[in-house]
NUZARO-299081 format. One record per residue (C-alpha): x, y, z; residue in one letter; residue number from 1. Coordinates in steps of 0.001 Angstrom, whole numbers. Example, Ala and Ser with C-alpha at 12.3 -4.5 7.8 and 13.67 -1.06 7.14 Angstrom:
2
[pt [12300; -4500; 7800]; 'a'; 1]
[pt [13670; -1060; 7140]; 's'; 2]
This chain:
454
[pt [-9153; 3197; -10489]; 'm'; 1]
[pt [-6918; 6220; -9728]; 'p'; 2]
[pt [-5791; 6639; -13352]; 'i'; 3]
[pt [-7575; 6945; -16701]; 't'; 4]
[pt [-6150; 7024; -20229]; 'f'; 5]
[pt [-7125; 6517; -23856]; 'd'; 6]
[pt [-7938; 2828; -24407]; 't'; 7]
[pt [-9229; 3160; -27971]; 'd'; 8]
[pt [-8288; 39; -29927]; 'g'; 9]
[pt [-7658; -2057; -26812]; 'w'; 10]
[pt [-9930; -4814; -25493]; 'r'; 11]
[pt [-10404; -4716; -21724]; 'q'; 12]
[pt [-9727; -8063; -20044]; 'i'; 13]
[pt [-10297; -7058; -16433]; 'd'; 14]
[pt [-10247; -3911; -14307]; 'q'; 15]
[pt [-6487; -3421; -14775]; 'd'; 16]
[pt [-5633; -5116; -18092]; 't'; 17]
[pt [-6193; -4344; -21811]; 'w'; 18]
[pt [-5130; -6397; -24842]; 'l'; 19]
[pt [-4378; -5677; -28497]; 'd'; 20]
[pt [-5738; -8764; -30278]; 'd'; 21]
[pt [-3678; -8044; -33396]; 'r'; 22]
[pt [-233; -7904; -31788]; 't'; 23]
[pt [-767; -9543; -28397]; 'g'; 24]
[pt [518; -6381; -26678]; 'd'; 25]
[pt [-919; -5686; -23229]; 'a'; 26]
[pt [-1504; -2567; -21143]; 'v'; 27]
[pt [-1636; -2881; -17372]; 'l'; 28]
[pt [-2353; -592; -14441]; 'v'; 29]
[pt [-565; -1430; -11199]; 'r'; 30]
[pt [-1467; 181; -7881]; 'q'; 31]
[pt [1102; -226; -5093]; 'v'; 32]
[pt [331; 868; -1555]; 'g'; 33]
[pt [3971; 951; -451]; 'l'; 34]
[pt [6795; 3469; -519]; 'v'; 35]
[pt [7919; 3476; -4182]; 'p'; 36]
[pt [10981; 1396; -4949]; 'd'; 37]
[pt [12628; 4191; -6922]; 'l'; 38]
[pt [15786; 6263; -6519]; 'p'; 39]
[pt [14781; 9413; -4593]; 'p'; 40]
[pt [16166; 11837; -7198]; 'f'; 41]
[pt [13139; 13322; -8962]; 'l'; 42]
[pt [14696; 16781; -8619]; 'd'; 43]
[pt [17968; 15611; -10231]; 'd'; 44]
[pt [17087; 13877; -13545]; 'p'; 45]
[pt [20654; 12916; -14620]; 'p'; 46]
[pt [21269; 11250; -11269]; 'r'; 47]
[pt [17855; 9555; -11416]; 'm'; 48]
[pt [18463; 8160; -14921]; 'l'; 49]
[pt [21961; 6975; -14050]; 'r'; 50]
[pt [20694; 5112; -10982]; 'q'; 51]
[pt [17785; 3595; -12923]; 'l'; 52]
[pt [20200; 2279; -15560]; 'a'; 53]
[pt [22464; 764; -12900]; 'i'; 54]
[pt [19576; -741; -10917]; 'd'; 55]
[pt [18020; -2260; -14051]; 't'; 56]
[pt [21286; -3883; -15127]; 'a'; 57]
[pt [22106; -5084; -11620]; 't'; 58]
[pt [18728; -6614; -10802]; 'a'; 59]
[pt [18502; -8726; -13985]; 's'; 60]
[pt [19772; -9088; -17528]; 'a'; 61]
[pt [17439; -6276; -18569]; 'a'; 62]
[pt [18517; -3091; -20330]; 'v'; 63]
[pt [17176; 396; -19674]; 'l'; 64]
[pt [16560; 1571; -23242]; 'v'; 65]
[pt [15433; 5071; -22299]; 'e'; 66]
[pt [13968; 6996; -19373]; 'a'; 67]
[pt [13045; 10496; -18323]; 'd'; 68]
[pt [11582; 12542; -15476]; 'v'; 69]
[pt [8301; 13913; -16823]; 'i'; 70]
[pt [5026; 15532; -15764]; 'q'; 71]
[pt [1799; 13515; -15871]; 'v'; 72]
[pt [-1388; 15476; -15270]; 'd'; 73]
[pt [726; 18061; -13348]; 's'; 74]
[pt [2455; 15470; -11122]; 'l'; 75]
[pt [6113; 14403; -11417]; 'p'; 76]
[pt [6549; 10935; -12875]; 'a'; 77]
[pt [9143; 8524; -14233]; 'i'; 78]
[pt [9019; 7191; -17771]; 'y'; 79]
[pt [11182; 4192; -18536]; 'q'; 80]
[pt [11408; 1674; -21361]; 'l'; 81]
[pt [13100; -1603; -20474]; 'v'; 82]
[pt [14223; -4485; -22692]; 'k'; 83]
[pt [14073; -7797; -20880]; 't'; 84]
[pt [14781; -11417; -21870]; 'p'; 85]
[pt [11741; -13667; -22253]; 'l'; 86]
[pt [11708; -16239; -19480]; 'l'; 87]
[pt [9662; -18753; -21449]; 'n'; 88]
[pt [11796; -18593; -24610]; 'r'; 89]
[pt [15461; -19388; -25290]; 'p'; 90]
[pt [15797; -16229; -27417]; 't'; 91]
[pt [13999; -12949; -27922]; 'g'; 92]
[pt [13089; -9933; -25834]; 'f'; 93]
[pt [10072; -8187; -24483]; 'g'; 94]
[pt [9771; -4415; -24121]; 'y'; 95]
[pt [8008; -2736; -21212]; 'i'; 96]
[pt [7200; 958; -21416]; 'a'; 97]
[pt [6108; 2259; -18015]; 's'; 98]
[pt [4934; 5551; -16612]; 'v'; 99]
[pt [5261; 5518; -12814]; 'i'; 100]
[pt [3620; 8247; -10754]; 'i'; 101]
[pt [5122; 8044; -7241]; 'p'; 102]
[pt [3831; 9644; -4072]; 'r'; 103]
[pt [5304; 9439; -578]; 'a'; 104]
[pt [3746; 6111; 351]; 'h'; 105]
[pt [2242; 4683; -2836]; 'c'; 106]
[pt [2442; 4725; -6608]; 's'; 107]
[pt [469; 4047; -9758]; 'v'; 108]
[pt [2156; 2569; -12820]; 'a'; 109]
[pt [767; 2419; -16358]; 'l'; 110]
[pt [2685; -78; -18476]; 's'; 111]
[pt [2590; -1412; -22014]; 'm'; 112]
[pt [4204; -4782; -22725]; 'q'; 113]
[pt [5197; -5673; -26302]; 'a'; 114]
[pt [6792; -8998; -27196]; 'v'; 115]
[pt [8584; -10003; -30380]; 'a'; 116]
[pt [6981; -12665; -32581]; 'g'; 117]
[pt [8515; -15940; -33693]; 'e'; 118]
[pt [11181; -14278; -35867]; 'h'; 119]
[pt [13371; -12411; -33399]; 't'; 120]
[pt [16655; -10619; -33934]; 'g'; 121]
[pt [15848; -9170; -37368]; 'a'; 122]
[pt [16279; -5581; -36188]; 'r'; 123]
[pt [19603; -6318; -34545]; 'e'; 124]
[pt [20893; -8249; -37566]; 'a'; 125]
[pt [19945; -5561; -40064]; 'm'; 126]
[pt [21444; -2767; -37944]; 'v'; 127]
[pt [24649; -4770; -37641]; 's'; 128]
[pt [24767; -5310; -41414]; 'a'; 129]
[pt [24306; -1601; -42122]; 'e'; 130]
[pt [27052; -632; -39673]; 'i'; 131]
[pt [29439; -3104; -41324]; 'i'; 132]
[pt [28541; -1777; -44766]; 'q'; 133]
[pt [29111; 1820; -43664]; 'a'; 134]
[pt [32308; 1450; -41618]; 'a'; 135]
[pt [33534; -2102; -41975]; 'g'; 136]
[pt [33747; -4908; -39429]; 'p'; 137]
[pt [36559; -3404; -37367]; 'e'; 138]
[pt [35339; -2264; -33966]; 'g'; 139]
[pt [31864; -3628; -34709]; 'l'; 140]
[pt [31092; -4686; -31116]; 'm'; 141]
[pt [32019; -1257; -29760]; 'e'; 142]
[pt [29644; 355; -32219]; 'r'; 143]
[pt [26831; -2151; -31572]; 'l'; 144]
[pt [27282; -1867; -27793]; 'r'; 145]
[pt [28307; 1737; -27090]; 'p'; 146]
[pt [28523; 3127; -23523]; 'p'; 147]
[pt [25124; 3622; -21941]; 'h'; 148]
[pt [24003; 7260; -22401]; 'p'; 149]
[pt [22980; 7507; -18729]; 'y'; 150]
[pt [25883; 5591; -17137]; 'a'; 151]
[pt [28801; 5608; -19551]; 'a'; 152]
[pt [31310; 5085; -16728]; 'd'; 153]
[pt [29752; 1829; -15487]; 'v'; 154]
[pt [31044; -1081; -17637]; 'p'; 155]
[pt [28325; -3647; -16821]; 'h'; 156]
[pt [25468; -1297; -17806]; 'v'; 157]
[pt [24675; -2364; -21368]; 'r'; 158]
[pt [23210; -412; -24266]; 'y'; 159]
[pt [22367; -1679; -27756]; 'd'; 160]
[pt [22708; 558; -30811]; 'e'; 161]
[pt [19783; -1241; -32474]; 's'; 162]
[pt [17478; 109; -29723]; 'd'; 163]
[pt [18133; 3729; -30717]; 'd'; 164]
[pt [14901; 5481; -31804]; 'p'; 165]
[pt [16450; 6548; -35126]; 'r'; 166]
[pt [15908; 2964; -36340]; 'w'; 167]
[pt [12170; 2867; -35497]; 'd'; 168]
[pt [11039; 4149; -38897]; 'a'; 169]
[pt [12813; 1213; -40556]; 'r'; 170]
[pt [11040; -1298; -38275]; 'f'; 171]
[pt [7479; -14; -37754]; 'p'; 172]
[pt [6141; -3390; -36532]; 'd'; 173]
[pt [8973; -4148; -34116]; 'h'; 174]
[pt [7794; -4391; -30463]; 'p'; 175]
[pt [10212; -1631; -29424]; 'l'; 176]
[pt [8739; 682; -32054]; 't'; 177]
[pt [5216; -229; -30934]; 'r'; 178]
[pt [6084; 513; -27304]; 'a'; 179]
[pt [7510; 3942; -28129]; 'r'; 180]
[pt [4536; 4774; -30343]; 'a'; 181]
[pt [2106; 3802; -27564]; 'w'; 182]
[pt [3862; 6153; -25139]; 'v'; 183]
[pt [3664; 9070; -27582]; 'r'; 184]
[pt [-42; 8451; -28242]; 'r'; 185]
[pt [-1107; 7808; -24677]; 't'; 186]
[pt [923; 10069; -22406]; 'l'; 187]
[pt [-1099; 13209; -23078]; 'g'; 188]
[pt [-4381; 11404; -22354]; 't'; 189]
[pt [-3469; 10250; -18850]; 'v'; 190]
[pt [-5576; 11741; -16046]; 'r'; 191]
[pt [-5154; 11058; -12337]; 'l'; 192]
[pt [-7550; 10931; -9430]; 'd'; 193]
[pt [-7395; 14468; -7918]; 'p'; 194]
[pt [-6853; 12923; -4496]; 'r'; 195]
[pt [-3393; 11893; -5709]; 'f'; 196]
[pt [-2316; 15521; -5717]; 'a'; 197]
[pt [-3137; 15788; -1995]; 'y'; 198]
[pt [-798; 12978; -1026]; 'l'; 199]
[pt [2706; 13949; 152]; 'p'; 200]
[pt [5197; 13949; -2744]; 'p'; 201]
[pt [7936; 11402; -3291]; 'f'; 202]
[pt [10315; 11248; -1578]; 'p'; 203]
[pt [8454; 12110; 1602]; 'a'; 204]
[pt [9352; 15555; 2990]; 'p'; 205]
[pt [11039; 15610; 6353]; 'r'; 206]
[pt [8533; 15242; 9179]; 'g'; 207]
[pt [5858; 13526; 7078]; 'v'; 208]
[pt [4655; 10231; 8526]; 's'; 209]
[pt [4817; 7546; 5859]; 'v'; 210]
[pt [2702; 4440; 6495]; 'p'; 211]
[pt [4625; 1197; 6484]; 'q'; 212]
[pt [3280; -2304; 5905]; 'p'; 213]
[pt [2888; -4398; 9032]; 's'; 214]
[pt [6001; -6519; 9481]; 'p'; 215]
[pt [5506; -10274; 9699]; 'p'; 216]
[pt [4789; -11244; 13300]; 'p'; 217]
[pt [7911; -12161; 15221]; 's'; 218]
[pt [7830; -14938; 17778]; 'v'; 219]
[pt [7656; -13433; 21224]; 't'; 220]
[pt [9907; -14644; 23990]; 'g'; 221]
[pt [7127; -14291; 26578]; 'q'; 222]
[pt [5163; -17475; 25923]; 'l'; 223]
[pt [6173; -19293; 29076]; 'g'; 224]
[pt [6141; -18649; 32795]; 'g'; 225]
[pt [3759; -16388; 34642]; 'g'; 226]
[pt [1373; -13618; 33606]; 'p'; 227]
[pt [2564; -10868; 31242]; 'v'; 228]
[pt [987; -7628; 30095]; 'd'; 229]
[pt [-195; -7633; 26471]; 'v'; 230]
[pt [-2048; -5264; 24165]; 'l'; 231]
[pt [-5052; -6984; 22574]; 'p'; 232]
[pt [-5983; -6449; 18953]; 'g'; 233]
[pt [-9504; -6358; 17553]; 'v'; 234]
[pt [-10984; -9883; 17870]; 'p'; 235]
[pt [-11957; -11495; 14568]; 'v'; 236]
[pt [-14372; -14276; 15405]; 'g'; 237]
[pt [-12724; -16260; 18187]; 'd'; 238]
[pt [-9168; -15275; 17149]; 'l'; 239]
[pt [-7186; -12469; 18748]; 'i'; 240]
[pt [-3660; -11122; 18278]; 'c'; 241]
[pt [-1749; -10057; 21394]; 'l'; 242]
[pt [1209; -7668; 21207]; 's'; 243]
[pt [4014; -8235; 23734]; 'h'; 244]
[pt [6356; -5626; 25143]; 's'; 245]
[pt [9368; -7420; 23606]; 'd'; 246]
[pt [8069; -6464; 20149]; 'g'; 247]
[pt [6673; -9893; 19350]; 'g'; 248]
[pt [3120; -11055; 18811]; 's'; 249]
[pt [1142; -14167; 19612]; 's'; 250]
[pt [-2154; -15463; 18258]; 'f'; 251]
[pt [-4806; -17237; 20314]; 'w'; 252]
[pt [-8189; -18834; 19893]; 'r'; 253]
[pt [-10480; -17731; 22738]; 'm'; 254]
[pt [-12642; -20394; 24300]; 't'; 255]
[pt [-15184; -17705; 25242]; 'd'; 256]
[pt [-14820; -14722; 22877]; 'p'; 257]
[pt [-17868; -13053; 24450]; 't'; 258]
[pt [-15641; -12232; 27438]; 'v'; 259]
[pt [-13362; -10133; 25235]; 'a'; 260]
[pt [-16321; -8479; 23530]; 'l'; 261]
[pt [-17853; -7624; 26913]; 'a'; 262]
[pt [-14698; -5895; 28162]; 'k'; 263]
[pt [-12594; -4620; 25288]; 'l'; 264]
[pt [-12882; -928; 24436]; 'g'; 265]
[pt [-15206; 63; 27276]; 'l'; 266]
[pt [-12744; 2300; 29112]; 'g'; 267]
[pt [-12574; 5; 32148]; 'e'; 268]
[pt [-9144; -1559; 31636]; 'a'; 269]
[pt [-5747; -160; 32534]; 'd'; 270]
[pt [-4018; 1609; 29665]; 'r'; 271]
[pt [-691; 2040; 27988]; 'f'; 272]
[pt [-400; 5621; 26727]; 'd'; 273]
[pt [2824; 6166; 24743]; 'p'; 274]
[pt [3636; 9715; 23604]; 'p'; 275]
[pt [2284; 10537; 20169]; 'g'; 276]
[pt [-231; 7686; 20097]; 'h'; 277]
[pt [-3686; 7020; 21412]; 'g'; 278]
[pt [-4119; 5112; 24671]; 'a'; 279]
[pt [-4217; 1304; 24308]; 'r'; 280]
[pt [-5944; -1031; 26736]; 'e'; 281]
[pt [-3753; -3562; 28517]; 'v'; 282]
[pt [-4732; -7172; 29167]; 'a'; 283]
[pt [-2981; -9957; 31084]; 'v'; 284]
[pt [-1955; -13192; 29398]; 'l'; 285]
[pt [-973; -16229; 31436]; 'n'; 286]
[pt [678; -18509; 28841]; 'p'; 287]
[pt [1075; -21366; 31303]; 't'; 288]
[pt [-2495; -21333; 32574]; 'a'; 289]
[pt [-3693; -20324; 29094]; 'r'; 290]
[pt [-5948; -17534; 30274]; 't'; 291]
[pt [-6480; -13973; 29083]; 'l'; 292]
[pt [-7804; -11377; 31501]; 's'; 293]
[pt [-9356; -8115; 30311]; 'l'; 294]
[pt [-10410; -5390; 32677]; 'g'; 295]
[pt [-8684; -6440; 35891]; 'd'; 296]
[pt [-4898; -6637; 35781]; 'r'; 297]
[pt [-4571; -6994; 39544]; 'v'; 298]
[pt [-6636; -10110; 40148]; 'r'; 299]
[pt [-6699; -11595; 36646]; 'a'; 300]
[pt [-9767; -13555; 37709]; 'v'; 301]
[pt [-13496; -13123; 37513]; 'g'; 302]
[pt [-15880; -12343; 34682]; 'd'; 303]
[pt [-13165; -10813; 32486]; 'g'; 304]
[pt [-11186; -14023; 31961]; 'v'; 305]
[pt [-11343; -16369; 29002]; 't'; 306]
[pt [-9377; -19466; 28208]; 'g'; 307]
[pt [-7064; -19264; 25205]; 'v'; 308]
[pt [-5457; -21819; 22906]; 'i'; 309]
[pt [-2242; -20892; 21054]; 'p'; 310]
[pt [-2468; -20676; 17259]; 'v'; 311]
[pt [450; -20640; 14837]; 'n'; 312]
[pt [844; -17161; 13334]; 'a'; 313]
[pt [909; -18427; 9755]; 'd'; 314]
[pt [-2269; -20440; 10314]; 'd'; 315]
[pt [-4021; -17479; 11937]; 'a'; 316]
[pt [-3102; -15037; 9167]; 'l'; 317]
[pt [-4217; -17426; 6434]; 'k'; 318]
[pt [-7750; -17221; 7746]; 'q'; 319]
[pt [-9905; -14447; 6337]; 'y'; 320]
[pt [-13486; -14918; 7493]; 'd'; 321]
[pt [-15743; -12233; 5996]; 'd'; 322]
[pt [-18404; -12773; 8665]; 'd'; 323]
[pt [-15804; -12554; 11428]; 'g'; 324]
[pt [-14336; -9366; 9973]; 'i'; 325]
[pt [-17735; -7697; 9634]; 'r'; 326]
[pt [-18612; -8651; 13203]; 's'; 327]
[pt [-15272; -7179; 14309]; 'a'; 328]
[pt [-16077; -3896; 12565]; 'f'; 329]
[pt [-19538; -3936; 14151]; 'a'; 330]
[pt [-17758; -4051; 17518]; 'v'; 331]
[pt [-15670; -1069; 16402]; 'i'; 332]
[pt [-18868; 898; 15701]; 'v'; 333]
[pt [-20249; 88; 19150]; 'd'; 334]
[pt [-16981; 1041; 20868]; 'r'; 335]
[pt [-16836; 4331; 18951]; 'a'; 336]
[pt [-20282; 5277; 20263]; 'i'; 337]
[pt [-19392; 4263; 23819]; 'r'; 338]
[pt [-16083; 6161; 23613]; 'a'; 339]
[pt [-17891; 9343; 22570]; 'a'; 340]
[pt [-20107; 9122; 25648]; 'i'; 341]
[pt [-17021; 9309; 27850]; 'r'; 342]
[pt [-15440; 12111; 25767]; 'g'; 343]
[pt [-13107; 10069; 23594]; 'e'; 344]
[pt [-12774; 9130; 19941]; 'a'; 345]
[pt [-11826; 5685; 18692]; 'l'; 346]
[pt [-8742; 5225; 16509]; 'v'; 347]
[pt [-7996; 1988; 14661]; 'v'; 348]
[pt [-4553; 1276; 13234]; 'g'; 349]
[pt [-1820; -1378; 13164]; 'p'; 350]
[pt [-1120; -3224; 16407]; 'd'; 351]
[pt [2034; -3128; 18509]; 'g'; 352]
[pt [3398; -1333; 21560]; 'w'; 353]
[pt [4908; 1374; 19360]; 'h'; 354]
[pt [2885; 1411; 16117]; 'p'; 355]
[pt [3534; 3928; 13324]; 'p'; 356]
[pt [1313; 7040; 13405]; 'p'; 357]
[pt [-141; 6135; 9998]; 't'; 358]
[pt [-2170; 4511; 8609]; 'p'; 359]
[pt [-5169; 4876; 10898]; 'h'; 360]
[pt [-8803; 5902; 10942]; 'f'; 361]
[pt [-10704; 7852; 13561]; 'l'; 362]
[pt [-14392; 7116; 14095]; 'l'; 363]
[pt [-16671; 9156; 16351]; 'a'; 364]
[pt [-20232; 10508; 16592]; 'p'; 365]
[pt [-20147; 14316; 16469]; 'r'; 366]
[pt [-22945; 16682; 17421]; 'l'; 367]
[pt [-23987; 18952; 14555]; 'r'; 368]
[pt [-27055; 21231; 14847]; 'd'; 369]
[pt [-28698; 19144; 17559]; 'q'; 370]
[pt [-28155; 15937; 15569]; 'e'; 371]
[pt [-25361; 13413; 15763]; 'y'; 372]
[pt [-23266; 12756; 12666]; 'd'; 373]
[pt [-21150; 9715; 12024]; 'a'; 374]
[pt [-17657; 11154; 11523]; 'y'; 375]
[pt [-14851; 9128; 9940]; 'l'; 376]
[pt [-11382; 10417; 9148]; 'r'; 377]
[pt [-8882; 8178; 7307]; 'v'; 378]
[pt [-5155; 8904; 7055]; 't'; 379]
[pt [-3572; 8661; 4527]; 'p'; 380]
[pt [-6051; 9432; 1735]; 'i'; 381]
[pt [-7365; 6016; 599]; 'p'; 382]
[pt [-6880; 6635; -3121]; 'v'; 383]
[pt [-6932; 2898; -3926]; 'f'; 384]
[pt [-10391; 2449; -2365]; 'a'; 385]
[pt [-12824; 3442; -5146]; 'p'; 386]
[pt [-15778; 3957; -2771]; 'v'; 387]
[pt [-13904; 6898; -1222]; 'w'; 388]
[pt [-13923; 8916; -4434]; 'r'; 389]
[pt [-15716; 12243; -3968]; 'g'; 390]
[pt [-15502; 12452; -183]; 'h'; 391]
[pt [-14049; 15541; 1496]; 'h'; 392]
[pt [-10257; 15920; 1659]; 'i'; 393]
[pt [-8696; 17488; 4737]; 'a'; 394]
[pt [-4928; 17822; 4537]; 'g'; 395]
[pt [-3423; 14325; 4288]; 'd'; 396]
[pt [-6754; 12712; 5260]; 's'; 397]
[pt [-10114; 12007; 3704]; 'q'; 398]
[pt [-13302; 12567; 5702]; 'v'; 399]
[pt [-16840; 11174; 5683]; 'f'; 400]
[pt [-19698; 12612; 7724]; 'a'; 401]
[pt [-23408; 11757; 7566]; 'a'; 402]
[pt [-26376; 11872; 9932]; 'p'; 403]
[pt [-27180; 8849; 12044]; 'g'; 404]
[pt [-25102; 7007; 14623]; 'i'; 405]
[pt [-27087; 3786; 14944]; 'k'; 406]
[pt [-25244; 844; 13406]; 'p'; 407]
[pt [-28343; -349; 11509]; 'g'; 408]
[pt [-28579; -477; 7726]; 'a'; 409]
[pt [-28930; 2902; 6068]; 'g'; 410]
[pt [-27472; 4925; 8922]; 's'; 411]
[pt [-24451; 7167; 8615]; 'g'; 412]
[pt [-22502; 4951; 10985]; 'm'; 413]
[pt [-23201; 1871; 8859]; 'a'; 414]
[pt [-21849; 3658; 5788]; 'e'; 415]
[pt [-18886; 4952; 7781]; 'a'; 416]
[pt [-17823; 1504; 8915]; 'i'; 417]
[pt [-18076; 141; 5372]; 'n'; 418]
[pt [-15840; 2985; 4215]; 'l'; 419]
[pt [-13430; 2268; 7071]; 'a'; 420]
[pt [-13263; -1385; 6078]; 'l'; 421]
[pt [-12534; -495; 2459]; 's'; 422]
[pt [-9751; 1863; 3579]; 'a'; 423]
[pt [-8060; -752; 5760]; 't'; 424]
[pt [-8062; -3169; 2843]; 'q'; 425]
[pt [-5610; -824; 1088]; 't'; 426]
[pt [-3171; -850; 4009]; 'w'; 427]
[pt [-1735; -4320; 3477]; 'g'; 428]
[pt [-2571; -5127; 7108]; 't'; 429]
[pt [-4416; -8310; 8065]; 'h'; 430]
[pt [-7581; -7538; 10099]; 'p'; 431]
[pt [-6144; -9494; 13031]; 'l'; 432]
[pt [-3261; -6997; 13143]; 'r'; 433]
[pt [-5597; -4046; 13767]; 'l'; 434]
[pt [-5982; -2557; 17235]; 'a'; 435]
[pt [-8140; 62; 18952]; 'm'; 436]
[pt [-6819; 3087; 20792]; 's'; 437]
[pt [-8479; 6171; 22219]; 'f'; 438]
[pt [-7790; 9902; 21932]; 'v'; 439]
[pt [-9661; 12970; 23197]; 'p'; 440]
[pt [-12856; 13528; 21245]; 'h'; 441]
[pt [-12436; 16245; 18572]; 'p'; 442]
[pt [-15328; 18204; 20119]; 'd'; 443]
[pt [-13684; 18352; 23565]; 't'; 444]
[pt [-10557; 20129; 24772]; 'a'; 445]
[pt [-7506; 17812; 24766]; 'p'; 446]
[pt [-6321; 16628; 28142]; 'r'; 447]
[pt [-3233; 18394; 29449]; 'a'; 448]
[pt [-138; 16718; 28099]; 'g'; 449]
[pt [-2066; 14459; 25732]; 'a'; 450]
[pt [-994; 14099; 22134]; 'v'; 451]
[pt [-3851; 13792; 19672]; 's'; 452]
[pt [-3871; 11691; 16493]; 'c'; 453]
[pt [-6410; 14053; 14957]; 'l'; 454]
């Protein structure tokens, strides 16, 4: 887990959840491997708080009680306390105090949820009574619902006087008071995984590549007629995803998957080599004849051809066969070794004719002191993969290197591929949507005009 904090007095339910048996309050850790859904104004707190208040009121009937731009273990963060109606009750509110630590392409949130008991509204009623006693009933609603301190000029952004912290001492057991008290006790105890500090800040600086989740596959328009060029993904069992030049994808079940395994990634097929990316191998799909040819685009016949059966994208992506995935990553190991022999390194990332530059991993044997190391470099830093903790950080990447290139148990390459698998599981990309490409090996001089992903 990339965050630790004081849990004294809380009972742990699972890896990310703690419970207070006395009050029913809960603490949760949420790890999100996407660009944070926050206003990009960390350097302008008033603007940030104003936008948070507007967004909270617009998205639901919730109220932003308070918020601030703070520092958590030396990193900028957002604190916010939100009052929200209870969906499973006709009346009453819950209070969620959250500390969100955003980075360019991910975030970690620590939240405490406190819910009112059966008798709700006591705080509001007593505050209302005191205001009437002090100043009379005239203008009561304006005093109970003053302009929001962060967005006074926006009429629909609500604020309740009874939520002001000056009333907390009068209501020590109220869920709002409990939420504020938890924040004060806990904030100074929060510690973050040091790898978080190496990630690009939020919002991403200009020129920084931010990984994006793979979009849902679009239906390609090239499923009829004659042969078309496609970019094959990494086969998972007998399933394979093919990327089409129109931006769409198609999924197929191969009648003889050994044909793909005997051809894919061996450096024998024609290639598509877009600027800024590794070279991808090109195959030929004949949707009418239902054949896929790897290794010979001219003839599209011979020992590199397998029959294929179309599979609905939703059906294909629902399948997650652990054995098939591990066999696919075993193929990746073999292709990395073969690529090194011909002076290349293997890169695995999202599929497509024009994929984003991140996320990806590079796998290659590298010669060190007359012995080959298994070398794995993952970009971005896989902070949500616990097994990566402690490995070397290099810029925006994390690196593993260990002796041994044989894929057998106990070798460096076996450990490398397990680490690679754990990293890809944080990308939000289905294994069928992964593809292999090839770049110059890091121990060789880059080809003239080539652009390296290293």
